[in-house]
C-alpha positions, 0 to 999 in steps of 0.5 A: 827958875820956873816958866809961867804956864802962859808960855807953854803953847805946845800943850793941848787942852784935854777933853771936858770931864763933864761932857760925854762924847758919841763913843762913850754914849755908844759904849754905855748903850752897847754895855746895857744891851749886852747886860739886858740880853744876858739877863733875858738868857739867864731867865729863859735858859731853864725853860729851853733846857727843859724843852730840849730834854723833853724833846730828847726823851721823845726821840728816845721813846720813838726809837725804843717803841717803833710800833706803838709809842703811845703809852710812853708818850702819854707818860711823858705828857703827864710827867711834863704836865706835872711840872706846870699844873697841880696834879689834881687838875689832870691826874684823874683825866683819861682818854677824851678828857685828858686830850681835851686838857692838852688841847685847852692848854695849847693850840694842839689838836690831840682830840682828833685822836680821841677815838683811837687813843684808848686802843693805842694806849692799852693794846698792842695796836700798831700806828700808821706812819702818818698817825705816828708823825701827826702825834709826834708833831702835836707832842712837839707843839704842846711842849713848845706851848708849855715851855712859856709857862712858869713851872710850879 
């Protein structure tokens, strides 16, 4: 013998299947936010990885060449520019034009070193501590500026 359903008073009704409660909405929103953050990180990760690698190379250059690191820094800057611009745009540039190119594509002020840059690049002239720090600061600023560009 079976009892009719009306006689079962101790069973509680379940939630409405078509209505989202606050917890479900929060869970969906947090999940979407996490997916968005992961996608943004995935997109930007190669740029930051490149930036960290270039900064590490700069530190190695400074340690290897404590007196005059300008030729090696110049090479690193050109190698980095090669990643973001066509080679024809900067390959033939020297001294003042090269420094103007660096300044034009960032908020750096490499041009203030234009008078000494050539002698630093082609001779064994020692840099002062202040000059070396200023050049390194400009290099880091330039690397940070080009980090937002899309590589070729």
